[in-house]
VMD Tcl script that draws the C-alpha trace (Angstrom):
set ca {
  {-8.05 27.72 -12.09}
  {-7.68 24.28 -13.74}
  {-8.29 21.42 -11.35}
  {-5.05 19.54 -10.72}
  {-5.07 15.99 -12.09}
  {-2.08 13.69 -11.56}
  {-1.52 10.06 -12.44}
  {0.58 7.17 -11.30}
  {1.21 5.06 -14.40}
  {3.23 1.96 -13.50}
  {4.07 -0.97 -15.76}
  {3.02 -4.35 -14.28}
  {6.50 -5.83 -14.40}
  {7.10 -6.88 -10.78}
  {7.11 -5.64 -7.20}
  {7.08 -1.93 -6.33}
  {10.49 -0.43 -5.58}
  {10.82 2.68 -3.35}
  {11.67 4.78 -6.43}
  {8.32 3.91 -8.03}
  {6.53 4.46 -4.73}
  {8.12 7.91 -4.30}
  {6.83 8.96 -7.75}
  {3.35 7.72 -6.80}
  {3.53 9.48 -3.43}
  {4.60 12.83 -4.91}
  {1.88 12.60 -7.61}
  {-0.65 11.87 -4.85}
  {0.58 14.75 -2.64}
  {0.61 17.30 -5.50}
  {-3.01 16.43 -6.32}
  {-4.30 16.27 -2.76}
  {-2.45 19.43 -1.61}
  {-4.68 21.39 -4.00}
  {-7.84 19.30 -3.75}
  {-7.19 17.62 -7.09}
  {-7.62 14.08 -8.43}
  {-5.09 11.25 -8.34}
  {-5.46 8.61 -11.03}
  {-4.06 5.10 -11.48}
  {-3.29 4.06 -15.04}
  {-1.74 0.68 -15.91}
  {0.85 0.90 -18.68}
  {1.05 -2.65 -20.03}
  {2.08 -1.95 -23.62}
  {5.37 -3.84 -23.17}
  {3.80 -7.30 -23.29}
  {7.19 -9.07 -23.15}
  {7.92 -7.67 -19.68}
  {4.41 -8.25 -18.29}
  {4.49 -10.24 -15.00}
  {1.45 -12.22 -13.88}
  {0.08 -10.84 -10.60}
  {2.03 -7.55 -10.83}
  {-1.15 -5.48 -11.28}
  {-2.49 -6.89 -7.98}
  {0.81 -5.92 -6.30}
  {0.33 -2.32 -7.51}
  {-3.18 -2.19 -5.99}
  {-2.02 -3.77 -2.71}
  {0.97 -1.46 -2.36}
  {-1.00 1.73 -2.99}
  {-3.68 0.56 -0.54}
  {-1.14 -0.28 2.20}
  {0.67 3.02 1.65}
  {-2.62 4.94 1.97}
  {-2.37 6.36 -1.59}
  {-6.00 5.84 -2.57}
  {-6.68 6.72 -6.20}
  {-9.80 8.63 -7.24}
  {-9.89 7.03 -10.70}
  {-8.47 3.90 -12.22}
  {-9.33 0.53 -13.75}
  {-11.52 -0.19 -10.71}
  {-12.97 3.35 -10.37}
  {-14.18 4.90 -13.60}
  {-13.97 8.68 -13.55}
  {-15.06 9.18 -17.15}
  {-11.59 8.99 -18.72}
  {-11.34 5.21 -19.14}
  {-10.26 2.68 -20.10}
  {-7.38 3.07 -17.63}
  {-5.33 0.10 -18.90}
  {-3.22 0.79 -22.00}
  {-3.82 -2.60 -23.66}
  {-7.57 -1.88 -23.40}
  {-7.02 1.62 -24.74}
  {-5.03 0.15 -27.64}
  {-8.04 -1.97 -28.60}
  {-10.15 1.19 -28.89}
  {-7.78 2.34 -31.66}
  {-6.92 5.60 -29.86}
  {-3.14 5.44 -30.40}
  {-3.34 4.49 -34.05}
  {-5.85 7.31 -34.59}
  {-3.45 9.90 -33.14}
  {-0.43 8.41 -34.94}
  {-2.29 8.65 -38.26}
  {-3.21 12.25 -37.45}
  {0.53 12.96 -37.09}
  {1.20 11.24 -40.43}
  {-1.36 13.55 -42.08}
  {0.52 16.53 -40.60}
  {3.89 15.26 -41.81}
  {4.99 14.80 -38.16}
  {5.19 10.98 -38.43}
  {5.63 8.32 -41.13}
  {5.39 4.60 -41.83}
  {8.68 2.68 -41.65}
  {9.01 -0.77 -43.26}
  {12.74 -1.33 -42.63}
  {13.64 -4.87 -41.58}
  {16.03 -5.90 -38.76}
  {18.98 -6.34 -41.11}
  {18.71 -2.81 -42.47}
  {18.24 -1.31 -38.98}
  {21.32 -3.20 -37.77}
  {23.44 -1.50 -40.43}
  {22.56 2.07 -39.33}
  {25.05 4.41 -37.69}
  {25.16 4.47 -33.92}
  {25.84 7.35 -31.56}
  {26.90 7.26 -27.93}
  {24.37 9.15 -25.81}
  {24.96 9.25 -22.04}
  {27.24 6.22 -22.27}
  {24.77 4.11 -24.29}
  {25.09 3.19 -27.96}
  {21.95 4.35 -29.76}
  {21.13 3.57 -33.37}
  {20.05 6.73 -35.24}
  {17.41 6.10 -37.90}
  {18.23 7.72 -41.28}
  {14.67 8.65 -42.37}
  {14.93 6.11 -45.22}
  {11.16 5.46 -45.33}
  {10.18 9.15 -45.05}
  {10.56 9.47 -48.83}
  {8.15 6.61 -49.70}
  {5.22 7.64 -51.89}
  {1.63 7.09 -50.79}
  {1.33 4.35 -53.44}
  {4.39 2.50 -52.09}
  {3.07 2.76 -48.53}
  {-0.38 1.44 -49.51}
  {1.17 -1.40 -51.54}
  {3.37 -2.42 -48.58}
  {0.43 -2.38 -46.18}
  {-1.77 -4.33 -48.64}
  {0.99 -6.93 -48.99}
  {1.02 -7.38 -45.20}
  {4.53 -6.04 -44.81}
  {5.31 -5.32 -41.10}
  {5.69 -1.64 -40.23}
  {6.23 0.77 -37.38}
  {5.20 4.42 -37.24}
  {8.04 6.84 -36.48}
  {8.09 10.42 -35.27}
  {9.46 12.81 -37.88}
  {11.94 15.08 -36.09}
  {13.60 17.79 -38.21}
  {17.37 17.66 -38.58}
  {17.71 21.40 -38.05}
  {16.82 23.73 -35.19}
  {16.32 23.07 -31.50}
  {13.59 21.91 -29.13}
  {13.10 23.40 -25.67}
  {11.50 21.47 -22.86}
  {10.61 22.92 -19.43}
  {10.94 21.15 -16.10}
  {9.85 22.73 -12.79}
  {13.12 21.85 -11.06}
  {15.66 21.96 -13.88}
  {14.20 24.89 -15.82}
  {14.42 25.09 -19.61}
  {16.36 22.34 -21.37}
  {17.22 22.96 -25.04}
  {18.59 20.29 -27.36}
  {19.65 20.22 -31.00}
  {17.05 18.39 -33.09}
  {19.87 16.61 -34.92}
  {20.59 14.77 -31.64}
  {17.05 13.38 -31.46}
  {16.22 10.07 -33.12}
  {12.97 9.50 -35.03}
  {11.54 7.39 -32.24}
  {8.95 4.71 -32.87}
  {5.40 5.67 -31.90}
  {3.53 2.49 -32.92}
  {5.38 -0.85 -32.80}
  {5.01 -3.63 -35.37}
  {2.59 -5.47 -33.02}
  {0.24 -2.48 -33.17}
  {0.97 -1.47 -29.58}
  {2.12 2.09 -28.87}
  {5.56 2.71 -27.38}
  {5.71 3.81 -23.78}
  {6.60 7.40 -24.74}
  {3.84 7.86 -27.29}
  {1.11 6.26 -25.17}
  {2.18 8.48 -22.28}
  {1.68 11.68 -24.24}
  {-1.65 10.64 -25.77}
  {-3.00 9.37 -22.45}
  {-1.84 12.35 -20.40}
  {-3.48 14.75 -22.86}
  {-6.75 12.85 -23.34}
  {-7.06 12.28 -19.58}
  {-6.46 15.98 -18.79}
  {-3.35 15.31 -16.69}
  {-1.91 18.61 -15.40}
  {1.24 17.45 -13.55}
  {3.63 14.59 -14.33}
  {6.21 13.39 -11.79}
  {8.90 10.90 -12.82}
  {12.57 10.04 -12.36}
  {15.18 12.32 -13.92}
  {16.39 9.42 -16.10}
  {13.53 10.53 -18.38}
  {14.95 14.04 -18.79}
  {16.97 13.07 -21.87}
  {13.89 11.78 -23.72}
  {11.68 14.69 -22.62}
  {12.40 16.90 -25.68}
  {10.84 14.11 -27.80}
  {7.72 14.36 -25.66}
  {7.72 18.11 -26.17}
  {7.93 17.66 -29.94}
  {4.83 15.46 -29.82}
  {2.92 18.06 -27.81}
  {4.02 20.75 -30.25}
  {3.13 18.59 -33.26}
  {-0.41 18.07 -31.95}
  {-0.71 21.71 -30.88}
  {-1.35 20.61 -27.27}
  {-0.21 22.26 -24.06}
  {2.21 19.97 -22.20}
  {1.63 19.24 -18.50}
  {3.84 20.58 -15.72}
  {6.83 18.24 -15.46}
  {8.71 17.46 -12.25}
  {11.73 15.19 -12.71}
  {12.90 13.65 -9.43}
  {16.51 13.19 -8.33}
  {18.07 9.75 -8.30}
  {17.85 7.69 -5.09}
  {21.20 6.13 -4.18}
  {22.33 3.71 -1.48}
  {24.73 4.70 1.31}
  {27.65 4.16 -1.11}
  {26.11 6.65 -3.57}
  {25.39 3.85 -6.06}
  {22.05 3.68 -7.86}
  {19.52 1.88 -5.69}
  {19.12 -1.79 -6.59}
  {16.08 -3.81 -5.55}
  {17.99 -5.37 -2.66}
  {21.25 -4.76 -0.83}
  {23.20 -6.10 2.14}
  {21.15 -3.71 4.30}
  {17.84 -5.17 3.19}
  {15.26 -4.79 0.46}
  {14.11 -1.61 -1.29}
  {10.85 -3.26 -2.38}
  {7.85 -1.99 -0.42}
  {6.14 -5.32 0.32}
  {9.41 -6.95 1.35}
  {10.20 -4.01 3.66}
  {6.81 -4.51 5.35}
  {7.65 -8.22 5.75}
  {10.96 -7.16 7.36}
  {9.01 -5.41 10.12}
  {8.73 -1.85 8.79}
  {5.39 -0.07 9.16}
  {3.83 1.17 5.88}
  {3.26 4.66 7.35}
  {6.93 4.92 8.44}
  {8.12 3.84 4.97}
  {5.87 6.46 3.32}
  {7.05 9.16 5.75}
  {10.69 8.28 5.05}
  {10.26 8.13 1.26}
  {8.57 11.57 1.29}
  {11.84 13.02 2.59}
  {13.97 11.42 -0.15}
  {14.46 14.55 -2.20}
  {11.89 16.83 -0.55}
  {12.36 18.92 2.58}
  {9.72 20.81 4.55}
  {10.27 24.42 5.58}
  {10.68 23.61 9.27}
  {13.04 20.58 8.93}
  {10.73 18.32 10.92}
  {10.90 14.62 10.13}
  {7.81 12.83 11.43}
  {4.67 13.38 9.31}
  {1.33 11.66 9.00}
  {0.02 11.37 5.45}
  {-2.51 14.13 6.22}
  {0.33 16.41 7.38}
  {2.31 15.64 4.23}
  {-0.70 16.58 2.09}
  {-0.97 19.89 3.93}
  {2.75 20.78 3.83}
  {3.91 19.33 0.50}
  {5.25 21.88 -1.99}
  {6.95 20.32 -5.01}
  {9.06 23.44 -5.53}
  {11.04 22.31 -2.45}
  {12.21 19.10 -4.17}
  {15.99 19.01 -4.52}
  {17.90 18.27 -7.73}
  {20.66 16.48 -5.77}
  {20.58 12.68 -5.47}
  {18.79 11.45 -2.35}
  {20.62 8.90 -0.18}
  {18.55 6.02 1.20}
  {19.83 5.73 4.75}
  {18.73 2.38 6.24}
  {19.78 3.47 9.76}
  {17.58 6.57 9.52}
  {14.63 4.51 8.28}
  {15.05 2.09 11.21}
  {15.10 5.03 13.65}
  {11.97 6.52 12.11}
  {10.21 3.15 12.22}
  {11.12 2.88 15.92}
  {9.50 6.28 16.53}
  {6.30 5.05 14.84}
  {6.34 1.86 16.94}
  {6.71 3.90 20.16}
  {3.67 6.00 19.18}
  {1.53 2.99 18.18}
  {-1.68 2.07 19.92}
  {-0.78 -0.85 22.21}
  {-3.43 -3.26 20.91}
  {-2.24 -2.79 17.31}
  {1.37 -3.13 18.44}
  {0.59 -6.33 20.37}
  {-1.15 -7.89 17.36}
  {1.95 -7.27 15.20}
  {4.46 -8.22 17.93}
  {2.80 -11.48 19.00}
  {4.16 -13.70 16.16}
  {7.70 -12.53 16.98}
  {7.19 -13.17 20.72}
  {5.91 -16.69 19.97}
  {8.95 -17.27 17.75}
  {11.24 -16.71 20.77}
  {9.20 -18.09 23.69}
  {7.70 -21.56 23.61}
  {6.02 -21.64 27.02}
  {3.00 -19.85 28.41}
  {4.00 -16.51 29.94}
  {2.31 -13.12 30.08}
  {3.05 -12.06 26.48}
  {1.31 -8.71 26.93}
  {3.72 -7.73 29.70}
  {6.64 -8.84 27.51}
  {5.25 -6.76 24.62}
  {5.07 -3.71 26.92}
  {8.74 -4.21 27.82}
  {9.97 -4.18 24.20}
  {7.63 -1.58 22.63}
  {9.97 1.36 23.24}
  {13.16 -0.64 22.67}
  {12.82 -1.91 19.11}
  {13.15 -0.29 15.69}
  {11.66 -3.13 13.63}
  {9.57 -6.09 14.76}
  {12.25 -8.73 14.01}
  {14.32 -7.07 16.79}
  {11.95 -8.65 19.34}
  {13.19 -12.28 19.53}
  {16.77 -11.22 20.27}
  {15.61 -9.17 23.27}
  {13.35 -11.72 24.92}
  {14.81 -15.19 24.25}
  {16.09 -15.39 27.83}
  {12.49 -15.75 29.07}
  {12.29 -19.09 27.26}
  {15.54 -20.45 28.67}
  {18.35 -19.01 30.76}
  {21.35 -18.55 28.45}
  {24.83 -19.74 29.48}
  {26.70 -16.74 30.89}
  {30.07 -15.74 32.39}
  {29.98 -14.91 36.11}
  {32.35 -11.99 35.39}
  {29.13 -10.17 34.43}
  {28.25 -9.88 38.13}
  {31.14 -7.46 38.64}
  {30.02 -3.94 37.71}
  {32.12 -0.90 38.50}
  {29.27 1.63 38.44}
  {27.01 -0.56 40.61}
  {29.99 -1.19 42.95}
  {29.41 -4.94 42.74}
  {31.90 -7.82 42.58}
  {31.33 -11.55 42.21}
  {31.75 -11.89 45.99}
  {29.23 -9.15 46.88}
  {26.82 -10.52 44.30}
  {27.00 -13.99 45.85}
  {26.22 -12.51 49.28}
  {23.22 -10.58 47.89}
  {21.78 -13.62 46.10}
  {22.18 -15.81 49.21}
  {20.51 -13.11 51.35}
  {17.51 -12.57 49.05}
  {16.88 -16.26 48.20}
  {15.05 -17.15 51.47}
  {13.10 -13.87 51.24}
  {12.00 -14.73 47.69}
  {11.16 -18.31 48.76}
  {8.88 -16.95 51.51}
  {7.29 -14.33 49.18}
  {3.81 -15.27 47.90}
  {2.97 -12.11 45.93}
  {5.11 -12.14 42.77}
  {3.76 -8.92 41.29}
  {6.35 -6.38 40.19}
  {5.31 -3.89 42.90}
  {5.47 -6.44 45.74}
  {8.86 -7.77 44.60}
  {10.22 -4.23 44.25}
  {9.07 -3.38 47.81}
  {10.70 -6.56 49.12}
  {14.09 -5.88 47.49}
  {13.94 -2.16 48.33}
  {13.50 -3.03 52.02}
  {16.65 -5.18 51.79}
  {18.50 -2.27 50.04}
  {17.46 0.07 52.90}
  {18.47 -2.43 55.57}
  {21.93 -2.90 54.00}
  {22.28 0.86 53.39}
  {23.47 0.32 49.80}
  {22.44 1.74 46.43}
  {19.63 0.08 44.48}
  {21.97 -1.19 41.77}
  {24.11 -3.03 44.33}
  {21.20 -5.45 44.80}
  {19.24 -5.18 41.53}
  {22.27 -5.83 39.28}
  {23.11 -9.29 40.62}
  {19.43 -10.27 40.83}
  {18.77 -9.16 37.24}
  {21.94 -10.93 36.03}
  {20.85 -14.15 37.75}
  {17.30 -14.14 36.36}
  {18.26 -13.09 32.80}
  {21.86 -14.19 32.18}
  {22.29 -10.91 30.24}
  {23.88 -7.52 30.74}
  {21.19 -5.73 28.73}
  {17.52 -6.57 29.23}
  {14.28 -4.90 28.11}
  {13.11 -4.50 31.73}
  {14.28 -4.37 35.35}
  {14.87 -7.29 37.70}
  {11.47 -7.32 39.39}
  {9.53 -6.90 36.10}
  {11.39 -9.92 34.71}
  {10.73 -11.93 37.90}
  {7.01 -11.15 37.73}
  {6.81 -12.61 34.19}
  {9.02 -15.64 35.01}
  {6.97 -16.46 38.11}
  {8.13 -17.77 41.48}
  {9.34 -21.24 40.54}
  {11.47 -20.17 37.56}
  {12.83 -17.11 39.41}
  {14.00 -19.21 42.37}
  {15.52 -21.80 40.02}
  {17.57 -19.09 38.28}
  {18.66 -17.42 41.55}
  {19.87 -20.82 42.83}
  {21.71 -21.39 39.54}
  {23.40 -17.97 39.97}
  {24.54 -18.90 43.49}
  {25.90 -22.22 42.24}
  {27.82 -20.57 39.37}
  {29.31 -17.90 41.69}
  {30.31 -20.47 44.31}
  {32.16 -22.45 41.62}
  {33.74 -19.38 39.99}
}
mol new
graphics top color blue
foreach p $ca { graphics top sphere $p radius 0.5 }
foreach p [lrange $ca 0 end-1] q [lrange $ca 1 end] { graphics top cylinder $p $q radius 0.2 }
display resetview
């Protein structure tokens, strides 16, 4: 059996969007599921769109996502160079384009911009496309040589017959047949000597022994042109898997950013998402496992991934679902790693010295992304202004009057208490609960309200008091009494 070889072939034109990352992930999983090789190839033939630093972003993103390539510009596996501009300098694309010219499958085109602008246009999938009229196909060898000798700019075009059909096969969509008359004689080599994206793709995939190609289904319409190139060379085409579109919650094509946040990997990490949660979530955008489970490590994805289970329907990027999944990853995190990531957010909210580790323990199971932390713990820094109506709680059977009584009763007990550990404080208040023959909440609700000024807190009354310490706890209890007396 042929060893599976896949490639991720991004263009260095900016930051990596989740759509690009999904293609890379699926290429990686297809290779690793069968013990194959995953290659990184940089497609920088479009020099106008090249962005400085974008290649480094590609490396960083793949590294953070755990998608380690076996071959690439930094790891020669015998198929290099792995950067298309470097491959262009070897003359590989021109060599193969000239081979097609010899076969009558391609030809030199010397038409200038004015002539090209006058050609007929056709509307294909809502876009106006200029259809080349094969004007230069009839040039004699002598005319071609004279033009080249005179330094006249040229491109090399694919020669697609006007009659017949071309059939292309995709693993998800099956056979796709198109009329050749609908296919334009696409440019293979541009006037700057660089290959077009489509041509370089075919030459590189063949010469690098790529067996499976994964890409977005927006490439389906141009795929018959790829097939014609494979047929013209007499090569076997790789297995193609065209992925469904990813849309936002409104079923619109995913932009780079939306009101719900960014869809760019590095920016999502900056927003407090864990790389492994993002990868897990992206794996499920269009693919479903047999058992409908949702949480996967990368190793489990490698084991379970079957590309035949990819759907053709658009995948909806659900920000709420991603947040939930990220929260599950945070809950399962090793505490030391969690604390390291949480600490900057704790320091953002609290500007005095408290036991930050205890505070981190309180929020670990209550957040979905790290930026949730400051909103949960700001009350430790300073008691917020609050309405005394909060002391009345139907379920706890408390009113403002009963709460005032409780706070006045426990204040001298808390003043006399030396041990401010959670356990000691809990025993103290529990003894008062037993003496009064009331439910726990009858006492704990007013105490927690007084020390936090909030209805919802990440921990119970005595845990909060332990972190605040004796002096601050007593100050807040006294403030609660004062507010209730004036209510």
